[in-house]
C-alpha positions as CSV (number, residue, x, y, z in Angstrom):
1,X,0.8,-20.5,-9.0
2,X,1.8,-17.1,-7.8
3,X,-0.4,-14.1,-8.3
4,X,1.3,-10.7,-8.7
5,X,0.0,-7.4,-7.5
6,X,1.2,-3.8,-7.9
7,X,-0.6,-2.0,-5.1
8,X,0.4,1.6,-6.0
9,X,-0.4,2.9,-9.5
10,X,-1.6,6.5,-9.6
11,X,-5.2,7.2,-10.8
12,X,-6.1,10.3,-12.9
13,X,-8.9,11.7,-14.9
14,X,-7.4,10.7,-18.3
15,X,-9.5,7.6,-18.9
16,X,-7.8,6.7,-22.2
17,X,-4.3,6.8,-20.6
18,X,-5.7,4.8,-17.7
19,X,-7.1,2.1,-20.0
20,X,-3.7,1.9,-21.7
21,X,-2.0,1.5,-18.3
22,X,-4.4,-1.4,-17.4
23,X,-3.8,-3.1,-20.7
24,X,0.0,-2.8,-20.4
25,X,0.0,-4.0,-16.8
26,X,-1.9,-7.2,-17.9
27,X,0.6,-7.7,-20.7
28,X,3.5,-7.3,-18.2
29,X,2.2,-10.2,-16.1
30,X,0.4,-8.5,-13.3
31,X,-2.7,-10.2,-12.0
32,X,-4.0,-7.1,-10.2
33,X,-3.2,-3.4,-9.6
34,X,-4.4,-0.9,-7.0
35,X,-5.3,2.4,-8.6
36,X,-4.7,5.1,-6.0
37,X,-6.1,8.6,-5.9
38,X,-5.3,11.5,-3.5
39,X,-7.9,11.5,-0.7
40,X,-9.8,14.7,-0.6
41,X,-13.3,13.6,0.3
42,X,-15.4,10.5,0.0
43,X,-17.5,11.9,-2.9
44,X,-14.5,12.3,-5.2
45,X,-13.3,8.8,-4.4
46,X,-16.7,7.4,-5.1
47,X,-16.8,9.0,-8.5
48,X,-13.5,7.4,-9.4
49,X,-14.8,4.0,-8.1
50,X,-17.8,4.2,-10.4
51,X,-15.5,4.8,-13.4
52,X,-13.3,1.8,-12.4
53,X,-16.4,-0.4,-12.0
54,X,-17.0,0.1,-15.7
55,X,-13.4,-0.8,-16.5
56,X,-13.6,-4.0,-14.5
57,X,-16.0,-5.4,-17.1
58,X,-13.4,-4.9,-19.9
59,X,-10.5,-6.7,-18.3
60,X,-9.6,-9.8,-16.4
61,X,-7.1,-7.8,-14.3
62,X,-8.1,-7.4,-10.6
63,X,-8.7,-3.6,-10.2
64,X,-8.6,-2.2,-6.7
65,X,-9.1,1.3,-5.4
66,X,-6.8,2.9,-2.9
67,X,-7.0,6.3,-1.1
68,X,-3.6,8.0,-0.8
69,X,-3.8,10.1,2.4
70,X,-1.5,13.1,3.0
71,X,-2.0,14.4,6.6
72,X,-0.5,17.3,8.4
73,X,-1.5,16.1,11.9
74,X,-2.2,12.8,13.7
75,X,-5.8,13.7,14.1
76,X,-6.2,14.3,10.4
77,X,-4.6,11.0,9.5
78,X,-6.8,9.0,11.9
79,X,-10.0,10.8,10.7
80,X,-9.3,10.4,7.0
81,X,-8.1,6.8,7.3
82,X,-11.5,5.9,8.8
83,X,-13.5,7.9,6.3
84,X,-11.5,6.4,3.3
85,X,-12.3,2.8,4.2
86,X,-16.0,3.4,3.5
87,X,-15.3,3.7,-0.2
88,X,-11.9,2.1,-1.1
89,X,-10.2,-1.2,-0.8
90,X,-6.9,0.0,0.7
91,X,-5.7,3.1,2.6
92,X,-2.2,4.4,1.9
93,X,-0.5,7.1,3.9
94,X,2.2,9.3,2.4
95,X,5.2,9.1,4.6
96,X,6.0,12.5,6.1
97,X,8.0,13.6,9.1
98,X,8.7,11.3,12.0
99,X,5.4,12.2,13.7
100,X,3.2,11.2,10.7
101,X,5.2,8.0,10.1
102,X,4.8,6.9,13.7
103,X,1.1,7.7,13.7
104,X,0.6,5.7,10.6
105,X,2.4,2.7,12.1
106,X,0.0,2.8,15.1
107,X,-3.2,3.3,13.2
108,X,-5.1,0.0,12.6
109,X,-7.0,1.5,9.6
110,X,-3.8,2.1,7.6
111,X,-2.8,-0.6,5.1
112,X,0.4,0.7,3.6
113,X,3.0,3.3,4.7
114,X,4.3,4.8,1.5
115,X,7.9,5.9,1.0
116,X,8.7,6.8,4.7
117,X,12.3,7.4,3.7
118,X,11.3,10.2,1.3
119,X,11.1,13.1,3.8
120,X,13.4,11.7,6.5
121,X,15.4,14.3,8.2
122,X,19.1,14.6,7.8
123,X,21.0,11.4,8.7
124,X,22.7,11.4,12.1
125,X,26.4,10.5,12.4
126,X,26.9,6.7,11.8
127,X,23.1,6.2,11.7
128,X,20.7,6.3,8.8
129,X,17.4,8.1,9.6
130,X,15.2,6.1,7.3
131,X,11.8,7.2,8.5
132,X,11.2,3.9,10.4
133,X,12.6,2.7,13.7
134,X,12.4,-0.7,15.5
135,X,9.3,0.4,17.5
136,X,7.4,1.3,14.3
137,X,8.5,-2.0,12.6
138,X,7.1,-4.0,15.5
139,X,3.8,-2.1,15.4
140,X,3.4,-2.5,11.7
141,X,4.0,-6.3,12.0
142,X,1.3,-6.5,14.7
143,X,-1.2,-4.5,12.7
144,X,-0.4,-6.0,9.3
145,X,0.6,-2.6,7.9
146,X,2.9,-2.9,4.9
147,X,6.1,-1.1,4.4
148,X,6.3,0.1,0.8
149,X,9.4,0.2,-1.3
150,X,8.4,2.5,-4.2
151,X,10.4,2.2,-7.4
152,X,9.2,5.7,-8.6
153,X,11.2,7.2,-5.7
154,X,14.4,5.7,-7.1
155,X,13.5,6.4,-10.8
156,X,12.8,10.1,-10.2
157,X,15.8,10.9,-7.9
158,X,19.3,11.7,-9.1
159,X,22.9,11.9,-7.9
160,X,23.4,12.1,-4.1
161,X,19.7,12.1,-3.4
162,X,19.3,8.7,-5.1
163,X,22.1,7.2,-3.0
164,X,20.4,8.5,0.1
165,X,17.1,6.9,-1.0
166,X,18.7,3.6,-1.7
167,X,20.6,3.6,1.6
168,X,17.5,4.4,3.6
169,X,15.6,1.7,1.8
170,X,18.3,-0.9,2.6
171,X,18.0,0.2,6.3
172,X,14.2,-0.3,6.2
173,X,14.7,-3.8,4.6
174,X,16.9,-4.8,7.5
175,X,14.4,-3.5,10.1
176,X,11.4,-5.1,8.4
177,X,13.3,-8.5,8.2
178,X,14.3,-8.4,11.9
179,X,10.8,-7.5,13.2
180,X,8.8,-9.4,10.5
181,X,7.0,-6.4,9.1
182,X,5.3,-6.9,5.8
183,X,7.3,-5.6,2.8
184,X,5.8,-4.8,-0.6
185,X,7.4,-3.6,-3.8
186,X,5.4,-1.1,-6.0
187,X,6.0,0.8,-9.2
188,X,4.3,4.0,-8.0
189,X,3.7,4.6,-11.7
190,X,2.4,8.1,-12.6
191,X,1.9,7.0,-16.2
192,X,2.2,3.8,-18.4
193,X,5.9,4.6,-19.0
194,X,6.7,4.1,-15.3
195,X,5.1,0.7,-15.0
196,X,7.4,-2.2,-14.4
197,X,7.0,-6.0,-14.7
198,X,7.0,-8.2,-11.6
199,X,10.5,-9.5,-12.4
200,X,11.9,-6.0,-12.7
201,X,10.5,-5.0,-9.2
202,X,12.0,-8.3,-7.8
203,X,15.4,-7.2,-9.2
204,X,15.0,-3.8,-7.5
205,X,14.1,-5.6,-4.3
206,X,17.4,-7.6,-4.4
207,X,19.3,-4.4,-5.2
208,X,18.1,-2.8,-1.9
209,X,19.0,-5.8,0.2
210,X,16.1,-8.3,-0.1
211,X,16.7,-11.9,-0.7
212,X,15.3,-13.6,-3.8
213,X,12.5,-15.1,-1.7
214,X,11.7,-11.8,0.1
215,X,11.6,-9.9,-3.1
216,X,9.2,-12.4,-4.7
217,X,6.9,-12.4,-1.6
218,X,6.9,-8.6,-1.8
219,X,5.0,-8.7,-5.1
220,X,2.9,-11.8,-4.6
221,X,2.1,-13.3,-1.2
222,X,2.5,-10.1,0.9
223,X,0.1,-8.0,-1.3
224,X,-2.3,-11.0,-1.2
225,X,-2.3,-10.8,2.6
226,X,-3.3,-7.1,2.4
227,X,-6.2,-8.0,0.0
228,X,-7.4,-10.7,2.5
229,X,-7.3,-8.0,5.3
230,X,-9.4,-5.7,3.1
231,X,-11.9,-8.5,2.3
232,X,-12.2,-9.6,5.9
233,X,-12.8,-5.9,6.9
234,X,-15.8,-5.8,4.7
235,X,-17.2,-9.2,5.5
236,X,-20.2,-8.9,7.9
237,X,-19.6,-12.5,9.1
238,X,-16.2,-11.5,10.6
239,X,-16.9,-9.7,13.9
240,X,-13.3,-9.6,15.1
241,X,-10.1,-11.1,14.0
242,X,-10.5,-14.8,14.8
243,X,-14.2,-14.4,15.6
244,X,-16.4,-15.5,12.7
245,X,-20.2,-15.9,12.6
246,X,-21.0,-19.5,11.4
247,X,-24.8,-18.9,11.4
248,X,-26.9,-15.8,12.3
249,X,-30.1,-17.8,13.1
250,X,-33.1,-15.5,13.5
251,X,-30.9,-12.4,13.7
252,X,-29.8,-10.3,10.7
253,X,-26.2,-9.2,10.4
254,X,-25.8,-5.6,11.3
255,X,-24.2,-3.1,9.0
256,X,-20.5,-3.7,9.0
257,X,-18.2,-0.9,10.2
258,X,-15.1,-0.6,8.1
259,X,-13.0,0.1,11.2
260,X,-12.7,-1.4,14.6
261,X,-13.3,-4.9,13.2
262,X,-10.0,-6.2,14.4
């Protein structure tokens, strides 16, 4: 049985609207959603986490917390990615210019690179500048960083801009397929009206060049792999990737770092 996850649903202070969004997502057939908040500091995120903890008792939907990081420099991106992991399940980086996109693809602490095509510079002649290149795709595959295809970017764009977004997404699908980078489809919903069912996102995936199997994996198995990465990162018995503690004996496990575990 496939489990479906939407890993980018915006979180806000309107709790009544948020509860309605969670209820609707469950009705649409999602098994879990990641509620993302702009990362400002760890205290603000922790306050959101406490509110979500109460909501988890009221629904069977798996609720995850994500930190959406907007960085102006490589140093800021790396610092905030590490800080965010202490209080969230997933770290998401807003795609920016080429420098930020490249830094996000190299950073082990990043889980999802969001809409890298959004701020891509003007296309070159006979070449789509989609915000991702073959080097970045290889790095993301190695580090299990997902390349996001956000439906909200299509929904809220018009005319020529929408055609550019769709063309750049198709370019990124081809790169991700060739270099085996993880692809995920998300709604990017700002409110309950922007939520979409798993089947609708699968249809969007096919429209931007994914196969039926790739589109289905992008809302099921691929998000599940990110959740396992997050779970392993918090597990004190996993010292490094592939190095697990079977028994601690007389020693007690040390406090687990949320970074450097790979």
